[in-house]
N, CA, C, O and the ligand as a Tripos MOL2 file, in Angstrom:
@<TRIPOS>MOLECULE
protein
  265   263    67     0     0
PROTEIN
NO_CHARGES

@<TRIPOS>ATOM
      1 N         -11.3330  -33.0950   -9.4240 N.3       1 MET1
      2 CA        -10.3390  -32.2100  -10.0530 C.3       1 MET1
      3 C         -10.6270  -32.0320  -11.5310 C.2       1 MET1
      4 O         -10.5710  -30.9070  -12.0280 O.2       1 MET1
      5 N         -10.9290  -33.0890  -12.2420 N.am      2 SER2
      6 CA        -11.1330  -32.9690  -13.6800 C.3       2 SER2
      7 C         -12.2960  -32.0490  -14.0070 C.2       2 SER2
      8 O         -12.3530  -31.4970  -15.1060 O.2       2 SER2
      9 N         -13.2230  -31.8730  -13.0790 N.am      3 LEU3
     10 CA        -14.3360  -30.9650  -13.3090 C.3       3 LEU3
     11 C         -13.8410  -29.5530  -13.5510 C.2       3 LEU3
     12 O         -14.4320  -28.8240  -14.3480 O.2       3 LEU3
     13 N         -12.7870  -29.1560  -12.8910 N.am      4 HIS4
     14 CA        -12.2860  -27.7950  -13.0150 C.3       4 HIS4
     15 C         -11.7080  -27.5190  -14.3970 C.2       4 HIS4
     16 O         -11.5740  -26.3620  -14.7960 O.2       4 HIS4
     17 N         -11.3650  -28.5740  -15.1270 N.am      5 LEU5
     18 CA        -10.7010  -28.4010  -16.4180 C.3       5 LEU5
     19 C         -11.6940  -28.1530  -17.5400 C.2       5 LEU5
     20 O         -11.3040  -27.7220  -18.6250 O.2       5 LEU5
     21 N         -12.9580  -28.4150  -17.2990 N.am      6 ASN6
     22 CA        -13.9080  -28.4970  -18.3970 C.3       6 ASN6
     23 C         -14.8990  -27.3380  -18.4190 C.2       6 ASN6
     24 O         -16.0820  -27.5500  -18.6860 O.2       6 ASN6
     25 N         -14.4460  -26.1340  -18.1470 N.am      7 ASP7
     26 CA        -15.3760  -25.0090  -18.1870 C.3       7 ASP7
     27 C         -15.3990  -24.3490  -19.5630 C.2       7 ASP7
     28 O         -16.1670  -23.4100  -19.7750 O.2       7 ASP7
     29 N         -14.5820  -24.8130  -20.4950 N.am      8 GLY8
     30 CA        -14.6330  -24.3430  -21.8640 C.3       8 GLY8
     31 C         -14.0450  -22.9530  -22.0850 C.2       8 GLY8
     32 O         -14.2000  -22.3860  -23.1670 O.2       8 GLY8
     33 N         -13.3860  -22.4060  -21.1010 N.am      9 LYS9
     34 CA        -12.8560  -21.0420  -21.2250 C.3       9 LYS9
     35 C         -11.3510  -21.0160  -21.4600 C.2       9 LYS9
     36 O         -10.7350  -19.9520  -21.3970 O.2       9 LYS9
     37 N         -10.7700  -22.1360  -21.7220 N.am     10 GLY10
     38 CA         -9.3280  -22.1890  -21.8390 C.3      10 GLY10
     39 C          -8.7510  -22.5630  -20.4910 C.2      10 GLY10
     40 O          -9.0400  -21.9230  -19.4800 O.2      10 GLY10
     41 N          -7.9560  -23.5730  -20.4810 N.am     11 ALA11
     42 CA         -7.5440  -24.1540  -19.2180 C.3      11 ALA11
     43 C          -6.4430  -23.3470  -18.5490 C.2      11 ALA11
     44 O          -5.4280  -23.0350  -19.1720 O.2      11 ALA11
     45 N          -6.6420  -23.0120  -17.2880 N.am     12 ALA12
     46 CA         -5.5630  -22.4690  -16.4690 C.3      12 ALA12
     47 C          -4.6740  -23.5980  -15.9550 C.2      12 ALA12
     48 O          -3.5310  -23.3890  -15.5510 O.2      12 ALA12
     49 N          -5.2360  -24.7860  -15.9860 N.am     13 ILE13
     50 CA         -4.5340  -25.9800  -15.5260 C.3      13 ILE13
     51 C          -4.5700  -27.0010  -16.6510 C.2      13 ILE13
     52 O          -5.5900  -27.1780  -17.3180 O.2      13 ILE13
     53 N          -3.4670  -27.6530  -16.8450 N.am     14 ILE14
     54 CA         -3.4250  -28.6910  -17.8690 C.3      14 ILE14
     55 C          -3.2970  -30.0570  -17.2240 C.2      14 ILE14
     56 O          -2.8500  -30.1800  -16.0840 O.2      14 ILE14
     57 N          -3.6850  -31.0590  -17.9500 N.am     15 TYR15
     58 CA         -3.5020  -32.4390  -17.5130 C.3      15 TYR15
     59 C          -2.6040  -33.1330  -18.5170 C.2      15 TYR15
     60 O          -2.9420  -33.2380  -19.6960 O.2      15 TYR15
     61 N          -1.4710  -33.6010  -18.0520 N.am     16 ALA16
     62 CA         -0.5320  -34.3090  -18.9100 C.3      16 ALA16
     63 C          -0.8070  -35.8020  -18.7840 C.2      16 ALA16
     64 O          -0.3650  -36.4530  -17.8370 O.2      16 ALA16
     65 N          -1.5420  -36.3290  -19.7520 N.am     17 ALA17
     66 CA         -2.0050  -37.7130  -19.6480 C.3      17 ALA17
     67 C          -0.8370  -38.6990  -19.6010 C.2      17 ALA17
     68 O          -0.9010  -39.7110  -18.9030 O.2      17 ALA17
     69 N           0.2200  -38.4020  -20.3410 N.am     18 ASN18
     70 CA          1.3570  -39.3150  -20.3510 C.3      18 ASN18
     71 C           1.9440  -39.5070  -18.9600 C.2      18 ASN18
     72 O           2.3530  -40.6050  -18.5810 O.2      18 ASN18
     73 N           1.9730  -38.4120  -18.2150 N.am     19 PHE19
     74 CA          2.6130  -38.4430  -16.9130 C.3      19 PHE19
     75 C           1.6060  -38.6080  -15.7820 C.2      19 PHE19
     76 O           1.9910  -38.8640  -14.6420 O.2      19 PHE19
     77 N           0.3210  -38.4630  -16.0890 N.am     20 GLY20
     78 CA         -0.6780  -38.5100  -15.0320 C.3      20 GLY20
     79 C          -0.5410  -37.3400  -14.0860 C.2      20 GLY20
     80 O          -0.7860  -37.4710  -12.8870 O.2      20 GLY20
     81 N          -0.1460  -36.1830  -14.6260 N.am     21 GLU21
     82 CA          0.1200  -35.0110  -13.7920 C.3      21 GLU21
     83 C          -0.7940  -33.8510  -14.1730 C.2      21 GLU21
     84 O          -1.1570  -33.6880  -15.3380 O.2      21 GLU21
     85 N          -1.1590  -33.0560  -13.1850 N.am     22 TYR22
     86 CA         -1.7990  -31.7750  -13.4100 C.3      22 TYR22
     87 C          -0.7440  -30.6910  -13.2470 C.2      22 TYR22
     88 O           0.1770  -30.8250  -12.4410 O.2      22 TYR22
     89 N          -0.8840  -29.6060  -14.0250 N.am     23 GLY23
     90 CA          0.1200  -28.5620  -13.9240 C.3      23 GLY23
     91 C          -0.3840  -27.2180  -14.3870 C.2      23 GLY23
     92 O          -1.4160  -27.1100  -15.0500 O.2      23 GLY23
     93 N           0.3750  -26.1830  -14.0190 N.am     24 ILE24
     94 CA          0.1240  -24.8220  -14.4720 C.3      24 ILE24
     95 C           1.0680  -24.5540  -15.6390 C.2      24 ILE24
     96 O           2.2850  -24.6370  -15.4780 O.2      24 ILE24
     97 N           0.5220  -24.2340  -16.8110 N.am     25 PRO25
     98 CA          1.3860  -24.0070  -17.9770 C.3      25 PRO25
     99 C           2.3230  -22.8160  -17.7620 C.2      25 PRO25
    100 O           1.9340  -21.8070  -17.1750 O.2      25 PRO25
    101 N           3.5470  -22.9460  -18.2380 N.am     26 VAL26
    102 CA          4.5160  -21.8520  -18.2060 C.3      26 VAL26
    103 C           4.5390  -21.2160  -19.5870 C.2      26 VAL26
    104 O           4.8440  -21.8950  -20.5680 O.2      26 VAL26
    105 N           4.2220  -19.9180  -19.6880 N.am     27 PRO27
    106 CA          4.0850  -19.2720  -21.0040 C.3      27 PRO27
    107 C           5.4260  -18.9270  -21.6320 C.2      27 PRO27
    108 O           5.7200  -17.7580  -21.8830 O.2      27 PRO27
    109 N           6.2330  -19.9390  -21.8830 N.am     28 ASP28
    110 CA          7.5510  -19.7110  -22.4750 C.3      28 ASP28
    111 C           7.5880  -20.1680  -23.9270 C.2      28 ASP28
    112 O           8.6600  -20.2760  -24.5240 O.2      28 ASP28
    113 N           6.4190  -20.4370  -24.4920 N.am     29 GLY29
    114 CA          6.3600  -20.8790  -25.8690 C.3      29 GLY29
    115 C           6.5390  -22.3780  -26.0200 C.2      29 GLY29
    116 O           6.3470  -22.9200  -27.1090 O.2      29 GLY29
    117 N           6.8960  -23.0370  -24.9670 N.am     30 GLY30
    118 CA          7.0530  -24.4870  -24.9940 C.3      30 GLY30
    119 C           5.9190  -25.1680  -24.2750 C.2      30 GLY30
    120 O           4.8400  -24.6000  -24.1050 O.2      30 GLY30
    121 N           6.1680  -26.3760  -23.8570 N.am     31 SER31
    122 CA          5.1190  -27.1470  -23.2060 C.3      31 SER31
    123 C           5.4070  -27.3480  -21.7230 C.2      31 SER31
    124 O           4.9070  -28.2900  -21.1070 O.2      31 SER31
    125 N           6.2210  -26.4510  -21.1500 N.am     32 SER32
    126 CA          6.5660  -26.5830  -19.7430 C.3      32 SER32
    127 C           5.3650  -26.3090  -18.8490 C.2      32 SER32
    128 O           4.4720  -25.5380  -19.2010 O.2      32 SER32
    129 N           5.3590  -26.9430  -17.7100 N.am     33 TYR33
    130 CA          4.3370  -26.6460  -16.7190 C.3      33 TYR33
    131 C           4.8700  -26.9750  -15.3410 C.2      33 TYR33
    132 O           5.8060  -27.7570  -15.1720 O.2      33 TYR33
    133 N           4.2360  -26.3440  -14.3610 N.am     34 ILE34
    134 CA          4.6040  -26.5700  -12.9700 C.3      34 ILE34
    135 C           3.6670  -27.6320  -12.4080 C.2      34 ILE34
    136 O           2.4480  -27.4610  -12.3890 O.2      34 ILE34
    137 N           4.2450  -28.7080  -11.9610 N.am     35 THR35
    138 CA          3.4330  -29.8210  -11.4930 C.3      35 THR35
    139 C           2.7120  -29.4790  -10.1910 C.2      35 THR35
    140 O           3.2860  -28.8890   -9.2760 O.2      35 THR35
    141 N           1.4600  -29.8600  -10.1360 N.am     36 LEU36
    142 CA          0.6540  -29.6430   -8.9400 C.3      36 LEU36
    143 C           0.5100  -30.9480   -8.1670 C.2      36 LEU36
    144 O           0.3150  -32.0170   -8.7440 O.2      36 LEU36
    145 N           0.6110  -30.8320   -6.8600 N.am     37 GLU37
    146 CA          0.3510  -32.0000   -6.0170 C.3      37 GLU37
    147 C          -1.0510  -31.9700   -5.4320 C.2      37 GLU37
    148 O          -1.6130  -33.0040   -5.0710 O.2      37 GLU37
    149 N          -1.6130  -30.7440   -5.3430 N.am     38 PHE38
    150 CA         -2.9400  -30.5860   -4.7700 C.3      38 PHE38
    151 C          -3.7880  -29.7430   -5.7090 C.2      38 PHE38
    152 O          -3.2710  -28.8640   -6.4000 O.2      38 PHE38
    153 N          -5.0720  -30.0050   -5.7330 N.am     39 CYS39
    154 CA         -5.9770  -29.1990   -6.5300 C.3      39 CYS39
    155 C          -6.0240  -27.7860   -5.9580 C.2      39 CYS39
    156 O          -6.2670  -27.6080   -4.7640 O.2      39 CYS39
    157 N          -5.7890  -26.7560   -6.8220 N.am     40 PRO40
    158 CA         -5.7820  -25.3700   -6.3320 C.3      40 PRO40
    159 C          -7.1470  -24.8960   -5.8720 C.2      40 PRO40
    160 O          -7.2340  -23.9290   -5.1150 O.2      40 PRO40
    161 N          -8.2100  -25.5450   -6.3050 N.am     41 TRP41
    162 CA         -9.5550  -25.0920   -5.9640 C.3      41 TRP41
    163 C         -10.0810  -25.7650   -4.7050 C.2      41 TRP41
    164 O         -10.5820  -25.0950   -3.8010 O.2      41 TRP41
    165 N          -9.9730  -27.0520   -4.6460 N.am     42 CYS42
    166 CA        -10.6020  -27.7600   -3.5320 C.3      42 CYS42
    167 C          -9.5910  -28.4170   -2.6020 C.2      42 CYS42
    168 O          -9.9690  -28.9790   -1.5740 O.2      42 CYS42
    169 N          -8.3040  -28.3530   -2.9550 N.am     43 GLY43
    170 CA         -7.2820  -28.8500   -2.0360 C.3      43 GLY43
    171 C          -7.1310  -30.3510   -1.9960 C.2      43 GLY43
    172 O          -6.3950  -30.8890   -1.1690 O.2      43 GLY43
    173 N          -7.8280  -31.0280   -2.8910 N.am     44 THR44
    174 CA         -7.7220  -32.4850   -2.9280 C.3      44 THR44
    175 C          -6.3140  -32.9030   -3.3350 C.2      44 THR44
    176 O          -5.7310  -32.3410   -4.2620 O.2      44 THR44
    177 N          -5.7810  -33.8880   -2.6380 N.am     45 LYS45
    178 CA         -4.5040  -34.4590   -3.0450 C.3      45 LYS45
    179 C          -4.6960  -35.1520   -4.3810 C.2      45 LYS45
    180 O          -5.5900  -35.9820   -4.5500 O.2      45 LYS45
    181 N          -3.8280  -34.7900   -5.3350 N.am     46 LEU46
    182 CA         -3.9620  -35.3500   -6.6730 C.3      46 LEU46
    183 C          -3.2370  -36.6960   -6.7460 C.2      46 LEU46
    184 O          -2.3700  -36.9960   -5.9250 O.2      46 LEU46
    185 N          -3.6070  -37.4920   -7.7370 N.am     47 PRO47
    186 CA         -2.9570  -38.8010   -7.8660 C.3      47 PRO47
    187 C          -1.4570  -38.6450   -8.0640 C.2      47 PRO47
    188 O          -1.0060  -37.6520   -8.6360 O.2      47 PRO47
    189 N          -0.6900  -39.6060   -7.6030 N.am     48 PRO48
    190 CA          0.7580  -39.5210   -7.7730 C.3      48 PRO48
    191 C           1.1520  -39.5290   -9.2380 C.2      48 PRO48
    192 O           0.4950  -40.1520  -10.0720 O.2      48 PRO48
    193 N           2.2320  -38.8300   -9.5350 N.am     49 SER49
    194 CA          2.7300  -38.7550  -10.8990 C.3      49 SER49
    195 C           3.1220  -40.1310  -11.4200 C.2      49 SER49
    196 O           3.6330  -40.9710  -10.6790 O.2      49 SER49
    197 N           2.8750  -40.3400  -12.6980 N.am     50 LYS50
    198 CA          3.3340  -41.5670  -13.3490 C.3      50 LYS50
    199 C           4.5800  -41.3110  -14.1830 C.2      50 LYS50
    200 O           4.9470  -42.1240  -15.0320 O.2      50 LYS50
    201 N           5.2280  -40.1760  -13.9380 N.am     51 ARG51
    202 CA          6.3870  -39.7910  -14.7480 C.3      51 ARG51
    203 C           7.4710  -40.8780  -14.7540 C.2      51 ARG51
    204 O           8.0220  -41.2120  -15.8020 O.2      51 ARG51
    205 N           7.7610  -41.4100  -13.5920 N.am     52 ASP52
    206 CA          8.8080  -42.4240  -13.5200 C.3      52 ASP52
    207 C           8.4410  -43.6610  -14.3360 C.2      52 ASP52
    208 O           9.2620  -44.2120  -15.0690 O.2      52 ASP52
    209 N           7.1780  -44.0830  -14.1880 N.am     53 GLU53
    210 CA          6.7250  -45.2320  -14.9710 C.3      53 GLU53
    211 C           6.8290  -44.9460  -16.4620 C.2      53 GLU53
    212 O           7.2180  -45.8090  -17.2500 O.2      53 GLU53
    213 N           6.4740  -43.7190  -16.8340 N.am     54 TYR54
    214 CA          6.5010  -43.3470  -18.2460 C.3      54 TYR54
    215 C           7.9130  -43.4970  -18.8150 C.2      54 TYR54
    216 O           8.1070  -44.0850  -19.8790 O.2      54 TYR54
    217 N           8.8890  -42.9610  -18.0930 N.am     55 PHE55
    218 CA         10.2520  -43.0430  -18.6110 C.3      55 PHE55
    219 C          10.8140  -44.4590  -18.4850 C.2      55 PHE55
    220 O          11.6750  -44.8600  -19.2680 O.2      55 PHE55
    221 N          10.3320  -45.2040  -17.5100 N.am     56 ASP56
    222 CA         10.7320  -46.6090  -17.4340 C.3      56 ASP56
    223 C          10.2970  -47.3520  -18.6880 C.2      56 ASP56
    224 O          11.0300  -48.1830  -19.2240 O.2      56 ASP56
    225 N           9.0840  -47.0350  -19.1460 N.am     57 ARG57
    226 CA          8.5860  -47.6940  -20.3430 C.3      57 ARG57
    227 C           9.3730  -47.2770  -21.5810 C.2      57 ARG57
    228 O           9.6190  -48.0920  -22.4690 O.2      57 ARG57
    229 N           9.7660  -46.0130  -21.6370 N.am     58 LEU58
    230 CA         10.5290  -45.5350  -22.7910 C.3      58 LEU58
    231 C          11.9050  -46.1760  -22.8570 C.2      58 LEU58
    232 O          12.4520  -46.3800  -23.9410 O.2      58 LEU58
    233 N          12.4480  -46.4850  -21.7190 N.am     59 GLY59
    234 CA         13.8050  -47.0000  -21.6700 C.3      59 GLY59
    235 C          14.6830  -45.9820  -21.0000 C.2      59 GLY59
    236 O          14.8860  -44.8880  -21.5270 O.2      59 GLY59
    237 N          15.2080  -46.3250  -19.8400 N.am     60 SER60
    238 CA         15.9210  -45.3410  -19.0410 C.3      60 SER60
    239 C          17.2750  -44.9960  -19.6360 C.2      60 SER60
    240 O          17.9320  -44.0690  -19.1650 O.2      60 SER60
    241 N          17.7060  -45.7180  -20.6580 N.am     61 ASP61
    242 CA         19.0150  -45.4250  -21.2530 C.3      61 ASP61
    243 C          18.9790  -44.1220  -22.0500 C.2      61 ASP61
    244 O          20.0250  -43.5610  -22.3770 O.2      61 ASP61
    245 N          17.7560  -43.6360  -22.3670 N.am     62 LYS62
    246 CA         17.6680  -42.4120  -23.1500 C.3      62 LYS62
    247 C          17.8510  -41.1590  -22.3150 C.2      62 LYS62
    248 O          18.2440  -40.1120  -22.8300 O.2      62 LYS62
    249 N          17.5700  -41.2650  -21.0450 N.am     63 LEU63
    250 CA         17.6090  -40.0920  -20.1870 C.3      63 LEU63
    251 C          18.4160  -40.3930  -18.9360 C.2      63 LEU63
    252 O          18.1850  -41.3870  -18.2460 O.2      63 LEU63
    253 N          19.3530  -39.5240  -18.6640 N.am     64 GLU64
    254 CA         20.1250  -39.6550  -17.4310 C.3      64 GLU64
    255 C          19.6820  -38.5440  -16.5060 C.2      64 GLU64
    256 O          20.3910  -37.5560  -16.3160 O.2      64 GLU64
    257 N          18.5180  -38.7090  -15.9380 N.am     65 GLU65
    258 CA         17.9450  -37.6630  -15.0860 C.3      65 GLU65
    259 C          17.9460  -38.1320  -13.6450 C.2      65 GLU65
    260 O          17.5160  -39.2460  -13.3440 O.2      65 GLU65
    261 N          18.4200  -37.2970  -12.7750 N.am     66 THR66
    262 CA         18.4360  -37.6590  -11.3660 C.3      66 THR66
    263 C          17.6500  -36.6570  -10.5610 C.2      66 THR66
    264 O          17.5460  -36.7910   -9.3420 O.2      66 THR66
    265 ZN        -10.5240  -29.9230   -7.3480 Zn       67 ZN67
@<TRIPOS>BOND
     1     1     2 1
     2     2     3 1
     3     3     4 2
     4     3     5 am
     5     5     6 1
     6     6     7 1
     7     7     8 2
     8     7     9 am
     9     9    10 1
    10    10    11 1
    11    11    12 2
    12    11    13 am
    13    13    14 1
    14    14    15 1
    15    15    16 2
    16    15    17 am
    17    17    18 1
    18    18    19 1
    19    19    20 2
    20    19    21 am
    21    21    22 1
    22    22    23 1
    23    23    24 2
    24    23    25 am
    25    25    26 1
    26    26    27 1
    27    27    28 2
    28    27    29 am
    29    29    30 1
    30    30    31 1
    31    31    32 2
    32    31    33 am
    33    33    34 1
    34    34    35 1
    35    35    36 2
    36    35    37 am
    37    37    38 1
    38    38    39 1
    39    39    40 2
    40    39    41 am
    41    41    42 1
    42    42    43 1
    43    43    44 2
    44    43    45 am
    45    45    46 1
    46    46    47 1
    47    47    48 2
    48    47    49 am
    49    49    50 1
    50    50    51 1
    51    51    52 2
    52    51    53 am
    53    53    54 1
    54    54    55 1
    55    55    56 2
    56    55    57 am
    57    57    58 1
    58    58    59 1
    59    59    60 2
    60    59    61 am
    61    61    62 1
    62    62    63 1
    63    63    64 2
    64    63    65 am
    65    65    66 1
    66    66    67 1
    67    67    68 2
    68    67    69 am
    69    69    70 1
    70    70    71 1
    71    71    72 2
    72    71    73 am
    73    73    74 1
    74    74    75 1
    75    75    76 2
    76    75    77 am
    77    77    78 1
    78    78    79 1
    79    79    80 2
    80    79    81 am
    81    81    82 1
    82    82    83 1
    83    83    84 2
    84    83    85 am
    85    85    86 1
    86    86    87 1
    87    87    88 2
    88    87    89 am
    89    89    90 1
    90    90    91 1
    91    91    92 2
    92    91    93 am
    93    93    94 1
    94    94    95 1
    95    95    96 2
    96    95    97 am
    97    97    98 1
    98    98    99 1
    99    99   100 2
   100    99   101 am
   101   101   102 1
   102   102   103 1
   103   103   104 2
   104   103   105 am
   105   105   106 1
   106   106   107 1
   107   107   108 2
   108   107   109 am
   109   109   110 1
   110   110   111 1
   111   111   112 2
   112   111   113 am
   113   113   114 1
   114   114   115 1
   115   115   116 2
   116   115   117 am
   117   117   118 1
   118   118   119 1
   119   119   120 2
   120   119   121 am
   121   121   122 1
   122   122   123 1
   123   123   124 2
   124   123   125 am
   125   125   126 1
   126   126   127 1
   127   127   128 2
   128   127   129 am
   129   129   130 1
   130   130   131 1
   131   131   132 2
   132   131   133 am
   133   133   134 1
   134   134   135 1
   135   135   136 2
   136   135   137 am
   137   137   138 1
   138   138   139 1
   139   139   140 2
   140   139   141 am
   141   141   142 1
   142   142   143 1
   143   143   144 2
   144   143   145 am
   145   145   146 1
   146   146   147 1
   147   147   148 2
   148   147   149 am
   149   149   150 1
   150   150   151 1
   151   151   152 2
   152   151   153 am
   153   153   154 1
   154   154   155 1
   155   155   156 2
   156   155   157 am
   157   157   158 1
   158   158   159 1
   159   159   160 2
   160   159   161 am
   161   161   162 1
   162   162   163 1
   163   163   164 2
   164   163   165 am
   165   165   166 1
   166   166   167 1
   167   167   168 2
   168   167   169 am
   169   169   170 1
   170   170   171 1
   171   171   172 2
   172   171   173 am
   173   173   174 1
   174   174   175 1
   175   175   176 2
   176   175   177 am
   177   177   178 1
   178   178   179 1
   179   179   180 2
   180   179   181 am
   181   181   182 1
   182   182   183 1
   183   183   184 2
   184   183   185 am
   185   185   186 1
   186   186   187 1
   187   187   188 2
   188   187   189 am
   189   189   190 1
   190   190   191 1
   191   191   192 2
   192   191   193 am
   193   193   194 1
   194   194   195 1
   195   195   196 2
   196   195   197 am
   197   197   198 1
   198   198   199 1
   199   199   200 2
   200   199   201 am
   201   201   202 1
   202   202   203 1
   203   203   204 2
   204   203   205 am
   205   205   206 1
   206   206   207 1
   207   207   208 2
   208   207   209 am
   209   209   210 1
   210   210   211 1
   211   211   212 2
   212   211   213 am
   213   213   214 1
   214   214   215 1
   215   215   216 2
   216   215   217 am
   217   217   218 1
   218   218   219 1
   219   219   220 2
   220   219   221 am
   221   221   222 1
   222   222   223 1
   223   223   224 2
   224   223   225 am
   225   225   226 1
   226   226   227 1
   227   227   228 2
   228   227   229 am
   229   229   230 1
   230   230   231 1
   231   231   232 2
   232   231   233 am
   233   233   234 1
   234   234   235 1
   235   235   236 2
   236   235   237 am
   237   237   238 1
   238   238   239 1
   239   239   240 2
   240   239   241 am
   241   241   242 1
   242   242   243 1
   243   243   244 2
   244   243   245 am
   245   245   246 1
   246   246   247 1
   247   247   248 2
   248   247   249 am
   249   249   250 1
   250   250   251 1
   251   251   252 2
   252   251   253 am
   253   253   254 1
   254   254   255 1
   255   255   256 2
   256   255   257 am
   257   257   258 1
   258   258   259 1
   259   259   260 2
   260   259   261 am
   261   261   262 1
   262   262   263 1
   263   263   264 2
@<TRIPOS>SUBSTRUCTURE
     1 MET1         2 RESIDUE 1 A MET
     2 SER2         6 RESIDUE 1 A SER
     3 LEU3        10 RESIDUE 1 A LEU
     4 HIS4        14 RESIDUE 1 A HIS
     5 LEU5        18 RESIDUE 1 A LEU
     6 ASN6        22 RESIDUE 1 A ASN
     7 ASP7        26 RESIDUE 1 A ASP
     8 GLY8        30 RESIDUE 1 A GLY
     9 LYS9        34 RESIDUE 1 A LYS
    10 GLY10       38 RESIDUE 1 A GLY
    11 ALA11       42 RESIDUE 1 A ALA
    12 ALA12       46 RESIDUE 1 A ALA
    13 ILE13       50 RESIDUE 1 A ILE
    14 ILE14       54 RESIDUE 1 A ILE
    15 TYR15       58 RESIDUE 1 A TYR
    16 ALA16       62 RESIDUE 1 A ALA
    17 ALA17       66 RESIDUE 1 A ALA
    18 ASN18       70 RESIDUE 1 A ASN
    19 PHE19       74 RESIDUE 1 A PHE
    20 GLY20       78 RESIDUE 1 A GLY
    21 GLU21       82 RESIDUE 1 A GLU
    22 TYR22       86 RESIDUE 1 A TYR
    23 GLY23       90 RESIDUE 1 A GLY
    24 ILE24       94 RESIDUE 1 A ILE
    25 PRO25       98 RESIDUE 1 A PRO
    26 VAL26      102 RESIDUE 1 A VAL
    27 PRO27      106 RESIDUE 1 A PRO
    28 ASP28      110 RESIDUE 1 A ASP
    29 GLY29      114 RESIDUE 1 A GLY
    30 GLY30      118 RESIDUE 1 A GLY
    31 SER31      122 RESIDUE 1 A SER
    32 SER32      126 RESIDUE 1 A SER
    33 TYR33      130 RESIDUE 1 A TYR
    34 ILE34      134 RESIDUE 1 A ILE
    35 THR35      138 RESIDUE 1 A THR
    36 LEU36      142 RESIDUE 1 A LEU
    37 GLU37      146 RESIDUE 1 A GLU
    38 PHE38      150 RESIDUE 1 A PHE
    39 CYS39      154 RESIDUE 1 A CYS
    40 PRO40      158 RESIDUE 1 A PRO
    41 TRP41      162 RESIDUE 1 A TRP
    42 CYS42      166 RESIDUE 1 A CYS
    43 GLY43      170 RESIDUE 1 A GLY
    44 THR44      174 RESIDUE 1 A THR
    45 LYS45      178 RESIDUE 1 A LYS
    46 LEU46      182 RESIDUE 1 A LEU
    47 PRO47      186 RESIDUE 1 A PRO
    48 PRO48      190 RESIDUE 1 A PRO
    49 SER49      194 RESIDUE 1 A SER
    50 LYS50      198 RESIDUE 1 A LYS
    51 ARG51      202 RESIDUE 1 A ARG
    52 ASP52      206 RESIDUE 1 A ASP
    53 GLU53      210 RESIDUE 1 A GLU
    54 TYR54      214 RESIDUE 1 A TYR
    55 PHE55      218 RESIDUE 1 A PHE
    56 ASP56      222 RESIDUE 1 A ASP
    57 ARG57      226 RESIDUE 1 A ARG
    58 LEU58      230 RESIDUE 1 A LEU
    59 GLY59      234 RESIDUE 1 A GLY
    60 SER60      238 RESIDUE 1 A SER
    61 ASP61      242 RESIDUE 1 A ASP
    62 LYS62      246 RESIDUE 1 A LYS
    63 LEU63      250 RESIDUE 1 A LEU
    64 GLU64      254 RESIDUE 1 A GLU
    65 GLU65      258 RESIDUE 1 A GLU
    66 THR66      262 RESIDUE 1 A THR
    67 ZN67       265 GROUP 0 **** ****
């Protein structure tokens, strides 16, 4: 999957290292993206998100997300 990110033409797909997620950027001027579970090119199942671990490390008292 990471091979697809490195063609030097500007990424259609981003990798959010903090979360361990691949995503399609949403052009809303922010940093939103749509999380991908599978590689759009080769269909490989991508590694599971580390989002929960990330927020666990930050301290769950900061976010009340369900
Ligand atoms: Zn791939």
